[in-house]
C-alpha positions in Angstrom: 0.2 0.0 -0.3 1.0 3.5 -0.4 2.1 5.1 2.5 0.2 8.1 3.5 1.5 11.9 2.1 -0.4 13.4 5.3 -1.1 11.5 8.8 -3.1 13.0 12.0 -2.6 10.4 14.6 -4.7 11.2 17.8 -4.6 14.5 17.5 -5.6 17.6 19.7 -4.9 21.4 18.6 -6.2 24.2 20.8 -5.3 27.3 22.4 -4.6 28.6 26.0 -4.4 24.6 26.4 -8.1 23.9 26.2 -8.6 21.9 22.7 -10.8 22.9 20.1 -10.5 19.3 18.8 -9.3 15.6 19.6 -8.8 12.2 19.2 -8.4 13.6 15.3 -7.3 10.8 13.3 -6.9 11.1 9.3 -4.9 10.3 6.2 -4.6 11.4 3.2 -3.2 9.1 0.4 -0.9 11.2 -2.7 -3.6 12.0 -4.8 -6.7 12.2 -3.0 -9.1 15.6 -3.1 -11.2 15.8 0.3 -13.3 18.5 1.3 -13.8 19.1 5.1 -17.5 20.3 5.8 -18.6 21.4 9.5 -20.2 24.6 11.1 -18.6 27.7 12.1 -16.2 27.5 15.0 -15.7 23.7 14.7 -12.0 23.8 14.2 -11.8 23.2 10.0 -9.1 26.5 9.8 -7.1 25.0 12.9 -6.8 21.6 11.2 -5.0 23.3 7.8 -3.0 25.0 10.4 -2.2 21.9 12.0 -1.0 20.4 9.1 0.9 23.8 8.2 3.0 23.4 11.5 0.8 26.9 12.7 -1.6 25.9 15.0 -0.7 24.8 19.2 -0.6 20.4 19.4 -1.7 20.1 22.6 -1.6 16.0 22.0 -0.9 13.3 19.5 0.9 14.3 15.9 0.9 15.5 12.2 3.5 13.9 9.8 3.6 14.8 6.4 5.9 12.5 3.6 6.5 10.2 6.6 7.7 13.2 8.8 6.4 14.7 12.1 6.0 18.6 11.5 7.6 20.8 14.1 7.6 24.5 14.0 7.2 26.1 10.8 9.9 24.9 8.6 9.4 24.5 5.3 7.1 22.4 3.9 5.8 21.4 0.1 2.5 22.7 1.1 0.8 25.4 -1.0 -2.3 27.2 1.3 -5.1 29.6 0.2 -5.9 31.4 2.9 -9.4 32.4 3.5 -10.4 35.6 1.3 -11.9 37.8 4.5 -8.6 37.3 5.5 -6.7 39.4 3.4 -5.6 43.2 3.6 -6.8 44.4 0.2 -5.8 47.8 1.0 -1.8 47.1 0.7 -1.0 48.4 -2.7 0.1 44.9 -4.6 -0.3 43.7 -8.0 -1.4 40.3 -9.1 2.1 39.6 -10.3 3.6 40.8 -7.0 1.0 38.4 -5.1 2.0 35.1 -7.4 5.7 35.7 -6.7 5.5 36.2 -2.7 4.2 32.3 -3.0 8.4 32.1 -3.7 9.3 34.6 -0.8 7.4 32.2 1.5 10.1 29.2 0.8 13.1 31.5 0.9 13.1 33.4 -2.5 13.5 35.7 -4.6 13.6 37.8 -1.9 13.0 42.0 -2.8 14.5 41.3 -6.3 12.7 38.5 -8.5 14.7 36.8 -10.7 13.9 36.6 -14.2 12.9 32.8 -13.9 10.4 33.4 -10.7 8.9 36.2 -13.7 8.9 33.0 -15.9 7.1 30.8 -13.0 4.7 33.7 -12.4 3.2 34.7 -15.6 3.3 30.9 -16.5 1.1 29.7 -14.2 -1.2 33.2 -14.4 -1.3 32.2 -18.1 -2.7 29.1 -17.0 -5.4 30.4 -14.8 -6.5 32.7 -17.0 -5.1 35.9 -15.3 -2.3 36.9 -17.8 -3.8 39.9 -19.1 -4.7 40.6 -14.6 -1.1 41.0 -14.3 -0.1 44.3 -13.1 -3.7 45.2 -11.8 -4.6 46.3 -8.0 -5.4 42.7 -6.6 -8.5 44.7 -4.8 -10.0 45.5 -8.5 -10.7 41.8 -9.4 -14.0 40.0 -8.6 -13.6 37.5 -6.0 -13.5 34.4 -8.3 -10.2 35.7 -9.5 -8.8 36.9 -6.4 -9.5 33.2 -5.3 -7.5 32.5 -8.1 -4.6 34.7 -7.7 -4.1 33.3 -4.1 -4.4 29.8 -6.1 -1.9 30.9 -8.2 0.9 32.0 -5.3 0.1 28.7 -4.0 1.2 26.4 -7.3 4.6 28.6 -7.7 5.6 26.5 -4.9 5.1 23.3 -6.8 3.6 21.5 -3.8 2.7 18.1 -3.0 -0.1 18.7 -1.2 -3.0 21.8 -1.7 -4.7 23.1 1.6 -7.7 25.6 0.7 -9.7 27.7 3.2 -13.1 28.3 1.6 -12.5 28.3 -1.6 -15.7 28.9 -2.7 -17.0 31.5 -0.3 -18.1 35.0 -1.5 -17.7 33.6 -5.2 -20.8 33.4 -7.4 -21.5 30.2 -8.5 -19.9 30.4 -11.9 -17.2 31.5 -10.4 -17.6 28.6 -7.6 -17.8 25.6 -10.4 -14.7 27.0 -12.1 -12.7 26.7 -9.2 -13.4 23.0 -8.3 -13.1 21.9 -11.6 -9.8 23.6 -11.5 -8.8 21.7 -8.7 -10.3 18.7 -10.6 -7.5 19.1 -13.3 -4.4 20.1 -10.3 -6.1 16.7 -8.8 -5.6 14.3 -11.8 -2.3 15.8 -12.3 -0.9 14.0 -8.7 -1.6 17.4 -6.7 -3.1 16.1 -3.4 -6.0 18.7 -2.7 -7.3 19.0 0.8 -10.1 21.8 1.5 -12.7 23.1 3.8 -16.1 24.7 3.1 -19.4 25.5 3.6 -20.9 24.6 0.4 -22.3 20.7 1.0 -23.7 20.6 -2.3 -21.0 22.3 -4.4 -18.5 19.5 -2.6 -20.9 16.8 -2.9 -21.1 17.1 -6.6 -17.3 17.4 -7.4 -15.2 15.9 -4.5 -14.8 12.1 -4.0 -14.4 12.3 -0.4 -16.1 14.1 2.3 -15.1 14.4 6.0 -17.7 16.1 8.2 -15.9 18.1 11.0 -17.2 19.2 14.2 -14.3 19.1 17.5 -13.5 16.1 15.8 -14.3 14.0 12.8 -17.7 12.7 12.5 -17.6 11.0 9.6 -15.8 10.4 6.3 -16.0 8.5 3.4 -17.8 9.2 -0.2 -20.7 11.9 -0.2 -23.8 9.3 -0.2 -21.9 7.4 3.1 -22.0 10.9 4.8 -24.2 13.4 3.3 -27.0 11.2 5.5 -29.4 13.1 8.0 -27.8 11.1 10.9 -24.5 12.3 10.1 -25.7 15.9 9.3 -27.9 16.4 12.7 -24.6 15.5 14.5 -22.2 17.7 12.6 -24.4 20.8 12.6 -26.5 20.4 15.4 -29.9 20.6 13.0 -32.1 18.7 11.2 -31.0 19.0 7.4 -33.3 17.7 4.6 -31.4 14.9 2.6 -32.9 14.8 -1.5 -32.0 12.4 -3.5 -31.8 13.5 -7.4 -30.7 10.9 -9.8 -26.9 9.9 -8.5 -26.8 12.8 -6.2 -27.9 14.0 -3.1 -28.4 17.6 -2.3 -29.1 19.1 1.4 -31.1 22.2 2.4 -31.4 23.5 5.2 -34.9 23.4 6.2 -38.2 21.8 6.3 -40.7 21.8 4.5 -38.6 21.0 0.8 -39.6 24.3 -1.7 -41.8 23.0 -4.8 -38.8 22.8 -7.2 -37.9 19.8 -4.3 -41.1 18.1 -4.3 -41.7 14.7 -6.4 -37.7 14.0 -5.5 -36.9 10.8 -2.9 -36.1 12.0 -0.1 -34.0 10.9 3.1 
């Protein structure tokens, strides 16, 4: 069997000595695409930061490529934060944001090298952003901003890509565009772990989900975990699950809307 790229063993993380979550066991195989879903405050962002070596570990262990993660040593990981955490008043262009990805691993420093600029332009071209390279990051749409920060992560040529709410604040078209792009990257061998509140988007695109609320409630393919019982334990509320063909859709209200009537309910 292939060794896990990422392995969490009985992991507990928290702040001021108080666990936010504990007893987390999770393994990501090379090339796997996993979505973590759960309510706000469940610890999803802290879970990503633990893999980055940036969250306080109270118990257990995080391993990447078979090695324990300690401190902030360089790891083959690309990270895309929530756009809400970005200071949009900072005077920086799209290309400069992407080049920051190289600075995170010890280069290019204040003076980008020719090869760094070539790499940045190539990634921007692939993500459909080449024409925006000299634009201020604040002038872009939400979907374009997400792709810029994805480009910043990809310029590091990571083995693992972590994304925190990558579809938050974007319209439906941009959401599907981002997820299809991530699927293309996964098919090329990149391992991807993302957090999201958008159950239906990840159910339609991702092969494996983790329901998380201060610990793992369930994990597996979407049909196995998107059940009323699992979602109740995850969100603390009753959610309507509707089967539509070979897909499951989740609604947060009852009775169902007229558009859902006639479908099979779980």
